[in-house]
C-alpha positions as CSV (number, residue, x, y, z in Angstrom):
1,M,28.8,109.5,29.1
2,Y,26.6,111.6,31.2
3,T,23.6,111.5,28.8
4,F,22.6,112.2,25.3
5,S,19.4,113.9,24.4
6,R,19.9,114.4,20.7
7,K,17.7,112.1,18.6
8,P,20.4,111.8,15.8
9,I,22.9,110.2,18.3
10,Y,20.2,107.8,19.5
11,Q,19.3,106.9,15.9
12,A,23.0,106.5,14.9
13,L,23.6,104.0,17.7
14,L,20.5,102.0,16.7
15,D,21.5,102.1,13.0
16,A,25.1,100.9,13.9
17,A,23.7,98.1,16.0
18,L,21.3,97.0,13.2
19,R,24.4,96.8,10.9
20,G,25.9,94.3,13.4
21,I,28.2,96.7,15.2
22,T,28.5,96.0,19.0
23,I,27.5,99.0,21.0
24,K,28.8,99.4,24.5
25,G,28.7,102.4,26.8
26,I,28.9,103.7,30.3
27,V,26.3,106.2,31.4
28,D,25.5,108.1,34.5
29,R,23.0,106.1,36.7
30,G,21.1,109.3,37.4
31,Q,20.1,109.4,33.8
32,F,17.7,106.5,34.3
33,R,15.1,108.5,36.2
34,S,12.1,106.6,34.7
35,M,13.5,103.3,35.9
36,Q,15.0,104.4,39.3
37,D,12.2,102.9,41.3
38,L,12.9,99.6,39.5
39,C,16.6,99.5,40.5
40,N,18.7,99.3,43.7
41,P,22.4,99.0,44.3
42,T,22.2,95.5,45.7
43,N,20.0,93.6,43.3
44,G,20.3,95.7,40.2
45,C,17.2,96.4,38.1
46,E,14.0,94.5,37.9
47,L,12.4,95.4,34.6
48,P,8.7,95.4,33.9
49,A,7.4,92.1,32.7
50,D,6.9,93.5,29.2
51,F,10.7,93.6,28.9
52,I,11.4,90.2,30.4
53,N,9.6,87.7,28.3
54,S,11.0,85.2,25.8
55,D,9.7,87.1,22.8
56,F,11.5,90.3,23.7
57,E,14.7,88.6,25.1
58,N,15.1,86.3,22.1
59,A,14.3,89.0,19.4
60,K,16.9,90.7,17.3
61,L,17.2,94.4,17.8
62,D,14.9,95.4,14.9
63,K,12.2,93.2,16.4
64,R,12.8,94.5,19.9
65,L,12.3,98.0,18.7
66,I,8.9,97.1,17.2
67,L,7.9,95.2,20.4
68,A,9.1,98.1,22.6
69,N,6.9,100.6,20.7
70,D,3.9,98.7,22.0
71,I,5.0,99.0,25.6
72,P,3.5,102.2,27.1
73,M,6.5,102.8,29.4
74,F,8.9,102.9,26.4
75,S,7.4,106.1,25.0
76,T,8.2,107.9,28.2
77,L,11.9,106.8,28.5
78,S,14.8,109.1,27.8
79,N,17.1,108.2,24.8
80,S,19.6,106.7,27.3
81,E,16.9,104.5,28.8
82,K,15.5,103.5,25.4
83,I,19.0,102.4,24.4
84,S,19.4,100.4,27.6
85,R,16.1,98.6,27.0
86,A,16.7,97.9,23.4
87,F,20.2,96.4,23.9
88,C,19.8,94.5,27.2
């Protein structure tokens, strides 16, 4: 998928995941503009510390979404980027 900007698609994916459905996708790397400075082809992405702590990593999706809303960077992400942060 190149990208998706429609909020209903974003919400449908989240709702499906909250029902226990496994969500997988392939998206264009260029759609992760807000995180490009955190990523490189050799080492992958180094996420902000807010996203790499045991509370976030061990939380179920519904809790991750609550935690993510308290992270300033999350509000500026595209729908594609938000999905990648929620599911990682």
